[in-house]
N, C-alpha and C positions, 0 to 999 in steps of 0.2 A: 609464185615460183622464185626461188632464191637466185641471187645474182651470181654470175660467173666472176672470176678474178678480173677478166677484161672489163666487164661492165662496172664492177665496183671501182676499179682504178679510174675509169673514165669519169664517173660521177664525182669521185673524190678530187681528182685533178681540177675539174671545173670549179668545185667549191673553193679549193685553196687558191686557184687563180683569181677568182672574184674577190677573195679576201686580201689579195696583194702579196701572197707568199711567193718569194722569188723562185725557189726551186720546187715548184708545186708538183711537177711530175715525179721527180725523184723522191720527195717526201711522202707523196701518196703511196709509192711502192714500199718505202721503208716502213710506214705505219701498217700497211697491210701485211708485210712479212712478220712484223712484230705480233700482230693479231693472230696470225696463223701459226706462229712459233716455227716459222721456216726462214730460209734465207732468200735473198733477192733472186738467186738463180731459179728457185722454185717458182716464184711469182712470175718471172718472165718466161719460164719454160712451159707452164701449164695454164695458159690464159683461159681455157674452157672449163677448168675445174670450178665447181660451185662452192660457195661459202655456206656454212650452216647458219641457221637463224641467229644463234648466239654470236657467231663471228661477225655476221653482217651488222648486228646491232652494236657490238663493241667497236667495230671499225667506224661506223657512222658517228658514234660518240667521240672517238679520238679525233676524227677529221674535223668535227665541229669545234672541239676544243682548240685544235691547232688553228683553225680559221679565226677563232676569237683572239688569237695572239699568244696563247700559252706556248712557250718554247718547246720544240720537238723533244729535246733531251729530258725535259721534266716529264713529258708524257710517257716516254719509254723508261725513264728512271736511271739512265746511265749515260756516260760519255767516256770515250777513249782518250787516254793521255799517255804518251810515250809507250804505246803498245799495250797498255793495261786498261782494263775497264773499271771505271769508278762509278759508284752510286752517286746520284745527284737528286736534289729536291729543292723546293723554293727556299730552304734555309741556307743554301750555299750558292755561290756563283757557279755558272757552268764553266769548266776549265777552257781556257783559250789556247790556241796553238802557239801564240807568242811566248807563253810561259814556259814552253818546252826549251826555249833558248837558255833560260836560267838553269833548268834541270840538267841540260846537257853540259853546261859549263861546270856546274857543281860536281857532276859525275866525273868529268875529265880531271878536275883538280883533285878530288878525293881519291880516285883510283891510283894516282901517283903516290899516295901516302898511306894506302890501306895495308901496309905491312904491319901496322899496329892499330888497335881499336881507335875509332874516331868518335868524338861526341859532336853531334850535329844539332842545329837549332833552326826551326822554322817558325817565324813570327807571322801572325795572321794566317793560320794554316787553312781555314775554310774547309773544303771537302777533304783536305789532307793529301792532295795529289803530290805535292813536293816531298813531304816527309815520307809518305808511303813509297813513292818511286825510289827515293834514295835508299831507304831501308831495304827494299826489294833487291836493288842492284849492288848494295854494299852490305853483305851479310854480317860483317864483323863490326858494323857501326852501331851506335846507340843514338837514337833520334828523340828529340824533345820538340813538342809543337804546341804553340799557344794560340788561343783565339778567345775573344770576348763573348762569343755566341755559344751558348750551351747546345743549341740546335745544330750548329755547324760541327761541333765536336762529336755529337752523336753520329753524324754522318761519317766523319773522319774515322772514328773508331770502327765503324762497320767496314770501311774500306781497308783499314789495316788488317782486320780479321779476314776479309775476303782474300787478301793476297798473302796471308800467312806471316805477317810481320808484326802482329800485335804484341809479341814478346819483346820486340825491338823498339817500339815507339811508345812514348809516354805523352799523353795529351793533358794539357793544363789550361784551365779556364781563367781568363783575366786579360787585362789590357797590356799588350806588348810585354815589357820586362816584369810587370807586377807579379805574375805567378812565380817567377824565379826568386823574387825577394821573399815570398811567403813560404816557400818550401825549404825547411831547415836543411834537408839532406842535399840540396842543390847549392848551398852557400859556398862560394869560392870555385864553383865549377867553371871550366873553360871549354869553349867550343872551337874546334878546328874550322868549322864552316857555319856561318850564320847567313840565312837567306830569308827574304821577305817579299811577298807580293801584296803590299798594303793598298788600301783605298787611295786612288790617285786621280779620280775624275773631279774636276772643279765644279762648283755649283752652277756656273753658266753652262758648262758642257753637259751637265746632267739634264738640263732642260732641252738639249738638242739631240740627245741620243734617242734611238728608236724606242717607240712605245712598248715594243716587245720586251726590251731590257728594263726600261723604266717602270713598267707596271707589274713585272713578274719576278725579277731578280732582286735580291736584298740590297736596298739602297745604302745601308750602313757599310756594306762591303765594297761599295763603289766610290762614295763621296769622300774626298780628301781635303775638305775645307774650301775656302774662297778661291784658291789657286790650285788646289789639288796637291799641295805640298806639305800639308800639316804633319803627316806621320814621319817624314824623313828626318827632321831634326830631332825628334823624340827617339828615334832608333839610333841615329849616329852619335848623339850626345852621350850615350852610355855604353856604346859598343866596346870601348876599351876595357871595361870591367869584365867582359865575358868572352872576348875573342882571344884565342890562344896565339902563340907564336910558333910556327907560322900559322896564319889564319886568313880566311877569305870571307869578306862580306859581299853578298850579292843582293842587289835591290832592283826589282822591276819598276820601271818608270813609264809615265805617259809620254806621248809625242811632244817633243819640245822641252821636256823637263830635265834631260840628262845633264846639260851643262850646269844648271843650278845645283843639282844633287851632287855632282862631282865637286863643286866648289864647297859644299857643306862638308864633304869628306876631307877635302884638302885643308880646311881650316882647323880640323881636329888635330892635325900634326901627329897622327897615329900611324898613317899608312905610308908605305914606301913606294907603292905603285897604284895608280887609279886608271882604269880603262873602261871602255864601253863595248857592248856587243849589240849588233843589229839584228832585227827580226827578219822574217821572210819578206817583209815589204820595205826593207832597207831603212827602217826607223830605228834610231838608237833606243833600245828597249831595256837593257840591263846595265847598271853601273856596278862595276866590280872594284872593290878596294882591298888591296893586299897588304897584310902585315907580315913581316919576316923577322 
């Protein structure tokens, strides 16, 4: 006899609890809603409804995968960011809430200037959440986004199409500025806004992060060298060639890195104002450098 929703949830919760999943009850319900193609309200409202054999098998497979450490968002294939749903898979990092701080500041600054078309640049775009979000909310903008990973760019392109901004966003494969150097039609282009969420986890920190992240998310999108700071001088050293006047450079940084990245910007003698933005945990998460 097939299990009821209540019975399936109880069994799944126990499996995830034994595996050490923190929010085992909530994730059990989310995975079941995903399997049933329903919402959480349905799962909680109809506990005596039964699963079909195929639903029961699929649910058990997903629960076992989650118990093995595969992140929930890779299992369901999507993650919300700034109110939009983005496709994710192991080729890209799962978007984090702290990155919304940078997106919010970018939108605030750009909206003050959107009387004219803006060129925007996202370095290390990953799943494309920043480029796509900006394009979605700034319909008169033109966005360019680079990433060294072809797999990441495939995901990003799908996300742009999903939200109807693929005509606004151009994805370029290569290392940081290198794709811009290659494209003849982009020679001399200036961007009003340049932003990047580069790899910034140090090698020592990488050994300490959860196995769920270390074993399943792309390490090349996480590790930023011995101290986690390798990408910042490479970005900042050439920003004067690409940043317009007025222009804003936004960089996401790891905990404790803001002061050193601010000093890198200060030494370039390009910016008139440099400030930081804190995330939801009161950590300095974004370094903003303003050129006027």
